[in-house]
C-alpha positions as CSV (number, residue, x, y, z in Angstrom):
1,M,-61.0,223.9,80.9
2,K,-60.7,226.5,77.4
3,R,-57.7,225.0,75.3
4,E,-55.8,227.7,73.0
5,G,-55.2,226.5,69.0
6,R,-56.1,223.7,67.5
7,E,-55.3,220.0,68.9
8,S,-54.7,216.8,66.8
9,A,-56.6,213.7,66.9
10,A,-54.3,211.9,68.9
11,G,-54.6,214.8,71.8
12,M,-58.3,214.7,71.6
13,A,-58.1,211.0,72.3
14,A,-55.8,211.3,75.1
15,T,-58.4,214.3,76.7
16,R,-60.7,212.6,79.3
17,V,-64.7,212.3,77.8
18,P,-67.2,213.1,80.6
19,D,-68.9,210.0,81.8
20,A,-66.9,207.6,79.7
21,E,-65.7,204.3,80.6
22,P,-61.7,204.3,81.0
23,G,-60.3,202.9,77.6
24,L,-63.5,203.3,75.8
25,E,-63.7,205.6,73.0
26,P,-67.2,207.3,72.4
27,I,-69.4,207.0,69.9
28,C,-71.0,210.2,69.8
29,V,-70.5,213.5,72.4
30,R,-73.2,216.3,72.9
31,I,-72.4,219.5,71.7
32,A,-70.9,221.2,74.7
33,T,-68.4,218.1,75.2
34,A,-67.5,218.7,71.7
35,V,-66.6,222.3,72.3
36,K,-65.0,221.4,75.8
37,L,-62.5,218.5,73.9
38,T,-61.9,220.7,70.7
39,G,-61.6,224.1,71.7
40,I,-64.1,225.3,68.9
41,G,-66.6,228.0,69.6
42,R,-70.3,226.6,69.8
43,S,-71.1,228.8,66.9
44,T,-68.2,227.8,65.1
45,L,-69.2,224.1,65.8
46,Y,-72.8,224.9,64.3
47,E,-71.5,226.2,61.0
48,L,-69.2,222.8,60.6
49,I,-72.0,221.2,61.1
50,G,-74.1,223.3,58.6
51,A,-71.1,223.2,55.7
52,G,-71.2,219.2,56.5
53,D,-67.9,218.9,58.3
54,L,-69.2,217.1,61.2
55,E,-71.7,214.3,61.1
56,T,-74.4,214.6,63.9
57,V,-76.9,212.5,65.0
58,K,-80.2,213.6,66.8
59,V,-82.1,212.0,69.3
60,G,-85.2,213.6,70.4
61,R,-84.1,217.3,71.0
62,S,-80.7,216.2,71.7
63,T,-77.7,216.6,68.8
64,F,-74.8,214.6,69.2
65,V,-71.6,214.9,67.3
66,R,-69.7,211.6,65.8
67,Y,-66.6,211.0,67.8
68,D,-65.2,210.2,64.6
69,S,-66.0,212.8,62.9
70,L,-64.7,215.7,65.2
71,K,-61.1,213.4,65.0
72,R,-61.4,213.3,61.4
73,L,-61.9,216.9,61.2
74,F,-58.5,217.5,62.7
75,E,-56.6,215.1,60.5
76,R,-57.9,217.2,58.0
77,R,-56.8,220.5,59.0
């Protein structure tokens, strides 16, 4: 489900997060889910992480993006 352009944080909140309970907002999402939610390419997402624009959490070998960090990114732009 590729999206054109950028969505607002409100639009992201309305997007269904895979495996999320209805009515609950996730704490973190995997990189692949962040790509689907935002429409931002994987490489650009990693650039934003490297620049400090997105907060991540490492659990083992998995990288998770803090959901509130994704929302703040779109509020700033």
